[in-house]
C-alpha positions in Angstrom: -11.1 48.2 -115.3 -10.4 48.8 -111.6 -12.5 47.4 -108.8 -15.3 49.7 -107.7 -16.8 50.6 -104.4 -20.3 51.9 -103.7 -23.7 51.4 -105.3 -24.3 54.7 -107.2 -20.9 55.5 -108.7 -22.2 57.6 -111.5 -24.0 60.0 -109.1 -21.0 60.1 -106.7 -18.6 61.1 -109.4 -20.7 63.9 -110.7 -21.2 65.2 -107.2 -17.7 65.1 -105.9 -15.3 65.4 -108.9 -14.5 68.6 -110.7 -12.7 66.8 -113.6 -11.6 70.1 -115.3 -9.2 70.7 -112.4 -6.3 68.6 -111.2 -6.2 67.5 -107.6 -4.2 69.7 -105.3 -2.7 69.4 -101.9 -5.1 71.9 -100.3 -8.4 70.6 -101.6 -10.1 68.6 -104.3 -9.6 64.9 -104.7 -6.8 63.1 -102.8 -5.8 59.5 -103.2 -6.7 57.5 -100.1 -4.9 54.4 -98.9 -6.8 51.2 -99.4 -6.4 47.9 -97.6 -3.4 45.6 -98.5 -1.8 48.5 -100.4 -3.5 47.5 -103.5 -4.3 50.4 -105.9 -8.0 49.8 -106.5 -8.5 53.4 -107.6 -10.4 54.5 -104.5 -10.3 58.3 -103.8 -11.4 60.2 -100.8 -12.3 63.9 -100.7 -10.7 66.3 -98.3 -11.9 69.6 -99.8 -15.1 71.6 -99.3 -16.5 70.8 -102.7 -16.9 67.1 -102.1 -19.3 65.5 -99.5 -18.8 61.8 -100.3 -16.1 59.3 -101.3 -15.3 59.3 -105.0 -14.9 55.6 -105.8 -12.7 54.0 -108.3 -11.7 54.1 -111.0 -9.7 57.4 -110.7 -10.3 60.1 -113.3 -8.1 59.4 -116.3 -5.1 61.8 -116.1 -5.5 62.9 -119.7 -8.8 64.6 -118.7 -7.3 67.1 -116.2 -6.9 70.6 -117.5 -9.2 70.3 -120.5 -12.4 72.4 -120.7 -15.7 70.6 -120.4 -16.7 70.9 -124.1 -13.6 68.9 -125.1 -14.0 66.0 -122.8 -17.6 64.9 -123.4 -16.8 61.7 -125.3 -14.1 60.7 -122.7 -16.4 61.4 -119.8 -19.2 59.4 -121.5 -17.0 56.4 -121.9 -15.6 56.8 -118.4 -19.1 56.9 -116.8 -20.2 53.9 -118.9 -17.2 52.0 -117.6 -18.2 52.8 -114.1 -21.8 51.7 -114.6 -20.7 48.4 -116.2 -18.2 47.7 -113.4 -20.8 48.5 -110.7 -23.1 46.0 -112.2 -20.3 43.4 -112.3 -19.4 44.2 -108.7 -23.0 43.6 -107.6 -23.0 40.3 -109.4 -19.7 39.3 -107.8 -21.1 40.1 -104.3 -24.0 37.6 -104.8 -23.6 33.9 -104.1 -23.2 31.8 -107.1 -26.1 29.4 -107.5 -25.1 25.8 -108.2 -28.1 24.1 -109.9 -27.4 20.4 -109.2 -26.1 18.7 -106.0 -22.6 17.4 -105.3 -21.7 14.5 -103.0 -19.4 15.4 -100.1 -17.4 12.6 -98.4 -16.0 13.7 -95.1 -12.8 12.1 -93.7 -10.5 11.7 -90.8 -7.9 13.4 -88.5 -6.1 16.5 -89.6 -7.6 16.6 -93.1 -11.1 16.5 -91.5 -10.1 19.6 -89.4 -9.0 21.8 -92.2 -11.7 20.3 -94.5 -14.2 22.2 -92.4 -12.2 25.4 -92.6 -12.0 25.1 -96.4 -15.8 24.8 -96.6 -16.4 27.7 -94.2 -13.9 30.1 -95.6 -13.6 29.2 -99.3 -16.8 27.5 -100.4 -19.9 28.4 -98.4 -19.4 32.2 -98.4 -19.5 32.3 -102.2 -21.7 29.4 -103.4 -25.4 28.4 -102.9 -24.8 24.7 -102.9 -26.8 21.6 -102.4 -24.6 19.0 -100.7 -25.3 15.3 -100.2 -23.2 14.7 -97.2 -21.7 11.3 -96.2 -19.5 11.0 -93.1 -16.7 8.6 -94.1 -14.8 9.2 -90.8 -13.7 5.9 -89.4 -16.0 6.0 -86.4 -19.1 6.4 -88.6 -17.9 3.8 -91.1 -17.6 1.4 -88.1 -21.0 2.4 -86.8 -22.6 1.7 -90.2 -20.6 -1.5 -90.9 -19.0 0.5 -93.7 -22.4 0.8 -95.5 -21.9 4.6 -95.6 -19.0 4.1 -98.0 -21.1 2.1 -100.5 -23.9 4.6 -100.2 -21.6 7.5 -101.0 -20.3 5.8 -104.1 -23.9 5.0 -105.2 -24.8 8.7 -104.7 -21.8 9.7 -106.8 -23.2 7.6 -109.7 -26.5 9.4 -109.2 -25.3 13.0 -109.0 -22.1 12.6 -111.1 -19.8 14.7 -108.9 -18.2 13.8 -105.6 -15.6 15.6 -103.5 -13.8 13.5 -100.9 -11.7 14.2 -97.8 -8.8 11.9 -97.0 -9.7 8.9 -94.9 -8.1 6.2 -92.8 -7.6 2.7 -94.0 -7.3 0.7 -90.8 -4.6 -1.7 -89.9 -4.2 -3.8 -86.7 -3.1 -0.7 -84.7 -6.1 1.3 -85.9 -8.5 -1.5 -85.1 -7.3 -1.3 -81.5 -7.2 2.5 -81.4 -10.8 2.9 -82.5 -12.1 -0.4 -81.0 -13.4 -1.3 -84.5 -15.8 -4.2 -85.2 -13.7 -5.2 -88.1 -10.6 -4.2 -90.1 -12.6 -2.4 -92.7 -11.3 -2.2 -96.3 -9.9 0.9 -97.9 -12.8 3.3 -98.6 -10.9 4.5 -101.7 -10.7 1.0 -102.9 -14.4 0.4 -102.3 -15.4 3.6 -104.0 -13.2 3.0 -107.0 -14.4 -0.5 -107.5 -18.0 0.7 -107.6 -17.3 3.6 -109.9 -14.9 1.5 -112.0 -12.8 4.5 -113.1 -9.3 5.8 -113.8 -7.6 8.1 -111.3 -5.7 10.9 -113.0 -3.2 12.8 -110.8 -1.3 15.9 -111.8 1.1 18.2 -109.9 0.1 21.7 -108.9 3.1 23.9 -110.0 4.2 27.1 -108.3 7.1 29.1 -109.7 8.9 29.5 -106.4 8.7 25.9 -105.2 11.9 24.0 -106.3 11.5 20.5 -107.7 13.5 17.5 -106.5 13.7 16.5 -110.2 14.7 19.9 -111.7 14.3 18.5 -115.3 10.5 18.3 -114.8 9.7 21.7 -116.2 6.2 20.6 -117.3 3.5 18.6 -115.6 3.2 14.8 -115.9 -0.3 13.4 -115.6 -0.5 9.9 -114.3 -3.5 7.7 -114.9 -4.0 4.9 -112.4 -6.4 2.1 -113.4 -8.6 2.1 -110.3 -10.1 -1.3 -110.5 -9.1 -4.9 -109.6 -5.6 -6.3 -109.4 -4.1 -6.4 -105.9 -6.9 -4.1 -104.6 -9.6 -6.7 -105.1 -7.3 -9.8 -104.7 -7.8 -12.8 -102.5 -4.7 -13.6 -100.5 -3.9 -16.2 -97.9 -1.2 -17.6 -95.6 -0.5 -21.2 -96.6 0.4 -23.3 -93.5 2.4 -26.4 -94.3 2.9 -28.4 -97.5 0.3 -28.9 -100.1 -0.8 -28.1 -103.7 -2.3 -24.7 -104.6 -4.7 -24.7 -107.5 -7.3 -22.4 -108.8 -10.4 -23.4 -110.7 -12.5 -21.5 -113.3 -16.0 -22.7 -113.7 -17.3 -21.4 -117.1 -20.3 -22.2 -119.3 -18.3 -25.0 -121.0 -17.2 -26.6 -117.8 -14.3 -26.3 -115.4 -10.7 -25.3 -116.1 -8.1 -26.2 -113.4 -4.7 -24.5 -113.0 -2.0 -25.8 -110.8 -0.2 -22.9 -109.2 2.4 -24.2 -106.8 3.4 -27.3 -104.8 4.2 -26.0 -101.3 6.7 -28.0 -99.2 8.0 -27.5 -95.8 6.4 -24.6 -93.8 4.2 -23.3 -96.6 4.1 -19.6 -97.5 1.6 -17.1 -99.0 -0.6 -17.0 -102.0 -2.5 -14.3 -104.0 -5.2 -14.5 -106.7 -6.1 -11.3 -108.5 -8.1 -10.4 -111.6 -9.4 -7.7 -113.9 -12.1 -7.5 -116.6 -12.1 -6.8 -120.3 -14.8 -4.1 -119.8 -12.7 -2.3 -117.1 -9.5 -2.4 -119.1 -11.2 -1.0 -122.2 -12.7 1.8 -120.1 -9.2 2.5 -118.7 -7.8 2.6 -122.3 -10.6 4.9 -123.4 -10.3 7.3 -120.5 -6.5 7.5 -121.0 -6.7 8.1 -124.7 -9.3 10.8 -124.2 -7.4 12.6 -121.4 -4.2 12.6 -123.5 -6.0 13.9 -126.5 -7.7 16.7 -124.5 -4.4 17.8 -123.2 -2.7 17.4 -126.6 0.0 15.3 -124.9 1.4 11.8 -125.9 0.2 8.8 -124.0 2.3 6.0 -122.6 1.1 2.7 -121.1 3.5 0.8 -118.8 3.2 -2.9 -118.0 5.5 -5.9 -117.3 4.1 -8.0 -120.1 7.5 -9.8 -120.6 6.8 -11.6 -117.3 3.0 -11.5 -117.0 2.5 -12.5 -120.6 -1.2 -13.2 -120.4 -2.2 -10.8 -117.6 -0.3 -7.7 -118.6 -0.2 -8.8 -122.2 -4.0 -8.3 -122.3 -3.7 -4.7 -121.1 -1.2 -4.1 -123.9 -3.4 -5.7 -126.5 -6.6 -3.9 -125.5 -4.9 -0.5 -125.5 -3.5 -1.1 -129.0 -7.0 -2.2 -130.2 -8.7 0.8 -128.8 -6.0 3.1 -130.2 -6.1 1.6 -133.7 -9.9 1.6 -133.9 -10.8 5.0 -132.4 -7.8 7.3 -131.8 -4.9 6.8 -134.2 -6.1 9.2 -136.8 -7.0 11.8 -134.2 -3.6 11.5 -132.5 -1.7 11.7 -135.8 -3.7 14.9 -136.8 -2.9 16.4 -133.4 0.8 15.5 -133.7 0.8 13.3 -130.6 1.2 9.5 -130.2 0.5 6.4 -128.1 3.2 4.0 -127.1 3.6 0.9 -124.8 6.7 0.6 -122.6 7.9 -1.8 -120.0 7.4 -0.3 -116.5 11.1 -0.3 -115.7 11.9 1.4 -119.0 9.1 3.9 -118.4 10.4 4.9 -114.9 13.9 5.6 -116.4 12.3 7.6 -119.2 10.3 9.6 -116.7 13.4 10.6 -114.8 15.1 12.1 -117.8 12.0 13.6 -119.5 10.8 17.2 -119.1 7.2 16.2 -118.7 4.0 17.0 -120.8 2.6 13.5 -121.3 0.0 11.2 -119.8 1.3 8.0 -118.2 -1.2 5.2 -117.9 -0.4 2.7 -115.1 -2.0 -0.5 -113.8 -3.5 -0.2 -110.4 -0.5 -0.9 -108.1 2.0 0.8 -110.4 -0.2 3.9 -110.4 -0.4 3.9 -106.6 3.4 3.8 -106.3 4.4 6.0 -109.2 1.9 8.8 -108.4 3.6 9.3 -105.0 7.0 9.2 -106.8 5.9 11.9 -109.2 4.3 14.0 -106.4 7.5 14.1 -104.4 9.6 14.7 -107.5 7.6 17.8 -108.3 7.9 19.0 -104.7 5.3 17.8 -102.4 2.5 15.2 -101.9 0.4 18.2 -100.8 0.7 19.6 -104.3 -1.1 16.9 -106.3 -4.6 16.8 -107.8 -6.5 13.5 -107.9 -9.6 13.0 -110.0 -11.3 9.6 -110.6 -13.0 9.6 -114.0 -15.7 7.0 -114.7 -16.0 5.2 -118.0 -19.0 7.4 -119.0 -16.8 10.5 -118.8 -19.6 12.2 -116.9 -19.1 11.0 -113.4 -16.0 12.0 -111.3 -14.7 11.9 -107.8 -12.1 14.5 -106.8 -9.9 14.1 -103.7 -6.5 14.9 -102.2 -3.7 12.5 -103.2 -2.3 12.3 -99.6 -3.4 10.8 -96.4 -4.9 12.1 -93.2 -1.7 13.6 -91.8 -1.8 11.7 -88.5 1.4 13.2 -87.1 0.0 16.7 -87.3 -3.3 15.6 -85.9 -1.6 14.3 -82.8 -0.2 17.8 -82.3 -3.6 19.4 -82.9 -5.2 17.1 -80.4 -2.8 18.4 -77.7 -3.6 22.0 -78.6 -0.3 22.6 -80.5 0.1 24.6 -83.6 0.3 22.8 -87.0 1.3 23.9 -90.4 -0.5 21.5 -92.7 -0.7 21.9 -96.5 -4.3 22.0 -97.5 -3.8 22.9 -101.2 -4.6 19.4 -102.6 -7.8 19.4 -100.6 -8.7 22.8 -101.9 -8.1 21.6 -105.4 -10.3 18.6 -104.7 -13.1 21.2 -104.2 -12.1 23.3 -107.2 -11.8 20.3 -109.6 -15.1 18.7 -108.4 -17.0 22.0 -108.7 -15.4 22.7 -112.1 -16.8 19.5 -113.4 -20.2 20.4 -111.9 -19.9 23.7 -113.8 -19.2 22.0 -117.1 -22.0 19.5 -116.7 -24.4 22.3 -115.8 -23.0 24.9 -118.3 -22.5 27.2 -115.3 -20.0 29.9 -116.4 -19.9 31.8 -113.1 -19.2 28.6 -111.2 -16.4 27.7 -113.6 -14.9 31.2 -113.2 -15.1 30.8 -109.4 -13.1 27.5 -109.5 -10.4 29.1 -111.7 -10.1 32.0 -109.3 -9.9 29.6 -106.4 -7.0 27.8 -107.9 -5.3 31.1 -108.9 -5.7 32.2 -105.3 -4.0 29.1 -104.0 -1.0 29.3 -106.4 -0.8 33.1 -106.1 -0.7 32.9 -102.3 2.3 30.5 -102.4 4.0 32.5 -105.1 3.6 35.7 -103.0 5.6 34.0 -100.2 2.7 32.8 -98.0 2.9 29.1 -97.5 2.8 26.2 -95.1 6.0 24.8 -93.5 6.4 21.8 -95.9 6.8 24.2 -98.8 8.9 26.7 -96.9 11.3 23.8 -96.1 11.7 23.2 -99.9 12.7 26.8 -100.4 14.7 27.7 -97.2 15.9 24.2 -96.1 16.1 22.9 -92.6 17.0 26.3 -91.1 13.5 27.7 -92.0 12.3 30.1 -89.3 8.8 30.5 -87.9 8.2 33.9 -89.7 8.7 32.1 -93.1 5.6 30.0 -93.0 1.9 30.2 -91.9 0.0 27.8 -89.7 -2.8 25.6 -91.1 -5.6 28.1 -90.6 -3.6 31.2 -91.5 -2.8 29.7 -94.9 -6.5 29.1 -95.6 -7.2 32.6 -94.5 -4.6 34.0 -96.9 -6.1 32.0 -99.7 -9.5 33.4 -98.8 -8.2 36.9 -98.9 -6.7 36.3 -102.4 -10.0 34.7 -103.6 -12.1 37.7 -102.4 -9.7 40.1 -104.2 -10.0 38.1 -107.4 -13.8 37.8 -107.2 -14.2 41.5 -106.4 -12.2 42.6 -109.5 -13.7 42.6 -113.0 -12.0 42.1 -116.3 -10.9 45.1 -118.3 -13.4 46.1 -120.9 
């Protein structure tokens, strides 16, 4: 069914349309041009018989020329279609009510700028939404001694859904730039350690965006264990000679391990850890994600070198698979397999995709960027942290705060920054909220939002990073949109999709 205009379509049709006569050039019903050259079926009257606009859909062509007594059934069906579509149009014009809150974590720099545009143009006009807002911008994190980051993670556990903007992890230069009290830890690391989940990242594919790895014709979903290892490690600079030991104090006494005997000028040291519970949760989340996608699952480690550490990951995954998933996987025609990380990277390069790749924390950090670039752009990657309960998630963009563009923006210059990953953070977070709340209208909205993003790019409207992939370094200004223009184009596509109803 076509989109409709007006609130009393049935009355308008009967008042303006003589359906026993075809339209003519001198009177009767004439097609009128509608915005964006889209045929929404709207007609305008130019003859003396009609006094109002005859809205879409147009009169079916098979009706013209038939006497009234022969078209009763057709007219009845046509008017019924109009009435149903009018009702759906009215529903589409109302804001969708979201029953339960979501947690919003605001961020920094250029992503903070277009984050607001996303909310104002793509979210708030369509949703009645209760937001628990936390400002994770670096100035506020410093003002609160980073307590706001912990509070946002705790709120996520309470409300089950968080949507996060990209944030700064400060280094020495940032400490000086922002005059910080301390070199605060990565907010992502803090949040992930509290939520104790697995980050699943997957590319956003557009037909017209070429891939740097052309053989990747299907998506690859990478699962990054988001707890422990280097990201909760203790490291130190060792000055001068001496013995490095570490001690474990258990219920049965102390166990001492000699790590290294430093000589000369010393060096550096690192102690990291993980837990049985977290590794099992990682295995469970990975198995479940692959099963839901009906894709095989691969775990990559370096257990030939870290025989105890990585070996434990390998053993736990195998135990979980054998106990809970093997029969389900075999019935579905998929499989689980462990591979060495170097072997897995080589396999990834020659594969065509369609599998879940479970990585330890550091490996997942590195390989997710490798995959994103291989598929085209870091700005085209979804990122969702899934907690062990399967109920709590945090959705975010997989890229940083785009500092270089922000410097241009600060000077009043034009930027063309890709916001798609941040838009998908909202869509994936809200989609999870919809599933938890059994909210079909909200779920439909999130699907249309993602369709609008992809459709906008595939129609040729995109930011400069994507235009460069298509046109190369000689891309001209008329071949891409600036940051806000792109979001406006997505908003236009979203409104068009929301205003249309499905065919009956």
